[in-house]
C-alpha positions as CSV (number, residue, x, y, z in Angstrom):
1,M,56.3,204.6,208.2
2,S,54.3,206.8,210.0
3,A,51.2,205.6,212.0
4,N,48.6,206.9,209.5
5,N,50.3,205.2,206.6
6,R,49.1,201.9,205.4
7,I,51.0,199.5,202.6
8,V,49.9,199.4,199.5
9,S,51.7,196.4,197.7
10,V,52.2,195.8,193.8
11,V,53.0,192.6,192.8
12,D,53.9,191.8,189.3
13,D,56.6,189.5,187.8
14,D,57.3,192.1,185.2
15,F,59.7,194.6,186.7
16,S,59.2,197.6,184.5
17,T,55.1,197.4,185.5
18,T,56.3,197.2,189.2
19,R,58.6,200.1,189.1
20,L,55.9,202.3,187.1
21,F,53.1,201.6,189.5
22,H,55.5,201.7,192.5
23,E,56.6,205.3,191.4
24,A,53.3,206.3,190.1
25,L,51.5,205.5,193.4
26,S,54.1,207.0,195.9
27,E,54.0,210.5,194.1
28,N,50.3,210.3,193.6
29,I,48.5,208.6,196.4
30,D,49.0,210.5,199.7
31,S,49.4,208.6,203.2
32,V,50.3,205.2,201.9
33,S,53.7,203.4,201.8
34,V,54.1,201.7,198.6
35,V,56.1,198.1,198.4
36,S,56.5,196.3,195.1
37,F,57.7,192.7,194.1
38,T,58.3,190.9,191.4
39,D,58.2,187.8,193.3
40,P,54.9,186.7,194.7
41,I,56.3,184.5,197.2
42,I,58.6,187.1,198.8
43,A,55.4,189.3,198.4
44,L,53.4,187.0,200.6
45,E,56.3,186.8,203.1
46,H,56.4,190.4,203.6
47,F,52.5,190.4,203.8
48,S,52.6,187.9,206.6
49,D,55.4,190.0,208.4
50,N,53.2,193.2,208.1
51,K,49.5,192.0,207.6
52,D,48.1,194.5,210.2
53,A,49.7,197.5,208.3
54,Y,48.4,196.7,204.8
55,A,45.4,198.3,203.4
56,L,45.7,197.1,199.4
57,V,47.4,194.4,197.6
58,I,47.4,194.8,193.8
59,A,48.5,191.4,192.1
60,D,48.9,190.4,188.6
61,L,47.0,187.5,187.3
62,R,49.9,185.4,185.7
63,M,52.8,184.8,187.7
64,P,55.4,182.0,188.2
65,G,55.0,179.9,191.4
66,L,51.9,181.5,193.0
67,N,49.5,183.2,190.7
68,G,47.4,186.4,191.3
69,L,44.0,184.5,192.4
70,E,45.9,182.4,195.1
71,L,48.0,185.2,196.3
72,L,45.2,187.3,196.9
73,K,43.3,184.4,198.5
74,K,46.2,183.9,201.1
75,V,46.2,187.5,201.7
76,K,42.4,187.6,202.4
77,T,42.8,184.4,204.6
78,S,45.4,186.0,206.5
79,N,43.5,189.6,207.0
80,S,40.1,190.1,205.8
81,N,40.2,193.7,206.0
82,V,42.9,194.2,203.5
83,R,41.3,195.2,200.0
84,T,42.6,193.5,196.8
85,I,42.7,194.0,193.2
86,L,43.5,191.6,190.4
87,M,45.1,192.8,187.3
88,S,45.6,191.1,183.7
89,A,46.0,191.7,180.4
90,Y,44.1,188.5,179.8
91,N,40.4,188.2,179.8
92,F,39.6,186.2,183.2
93,E,35.9,187.2,183.4
94,E,35.0,183.9,182.4
95,D,37.4,181.7,184.6
96,I,35.6,179.7,187.2
97,L,37.7,180.3,190.0
98,F,38.0,184.1,189.1
99,L,34.2,184.2,189.5
100,K,34.4,182.3,192.5
101,Y,36.7,184.7,194.2
102,M,34.8,187.6,193.4
103,E,31.6,186.1,194.9
104,E,33.4,185.1,198.0
105,G,34.6,188.8,198.2
106,I,38.6,187.5,197.7
107,I,38.8,190.0,194.7
108,D,37.4,193.1,195.3
109,S,37.9,194.6,192.0
110,T,40.1,194.4,188.9
111,I,42.0,196.2,186.4
112,D,42.7,195.5,182.9
113,K,46.2,195.7,181.3
114,P,47.3,197.9,179.9
115,V,45.9,200.8,182.3
116,T,46.0,204.5,182.1
117,M,47.5,206.0,185.1
118,N,44.5,208.0,186.0
119,R,42.4,204.8,185.9
120,L,45.1,203.4,188.3
121,Y,45.0,206.2,190.7
122,E,41.1,206.2,190.8
123,R,40.9,202.4,191.5
124,V,43.3,202.7,194.3
125,R,41.6,205.6,195.7
126,D,38.5,203.7,195.5
127,E,39.7,200.9,197.3
128,L,41.3,203.0,199.9
129,Q,38.1,204.6,200.9
130,A,36.5,201.1,200.9
131,Y,39.2,200.2,203.3
132,Q,39.2,203.3,205.5
133,L,35.0,203.0,205.9
134,K,35.4,199.4,206.8
135,N,37.9,199.9,209.6
136,T,36.2,203.2,210.8
137,K,32.9,200.9,211.1
138,D,34.7,198.2,212.9
139,A,36.4,200.5,215.2
140,K,32.9,202.2,216.0
141,K,31.8,198.4,216.9
142,L,34.4,198.2,219.9
């Protein structure tokens, strides 16, 4: 991984989703290293070991062991600069914990599944741009 590349992680317990997103993002988003996980606990361990290299975590809402909301909360608690996207095929707009996490900035944006690849690319590019903008502003403060 080059110094300019930041990690984008895809976490979904469905292997075909992680494989599709991994391949699509690797081939269509420049200057990122894409990693994917079907186990949110292993994803969190990888994040913990590499948290300063991460730019974005995309997590599915419903996963065994550690759901997407809790995974993204742990990510943001550990490194608040990392951008987060919660994705789901289920309506989570009325979930109280989801609304709380949106308000607190734990979840930066959402993706409804199924998602078109163009929509995925657009959302990922938006979040990477927000990440870059925030880190540029933070660097100027130093």
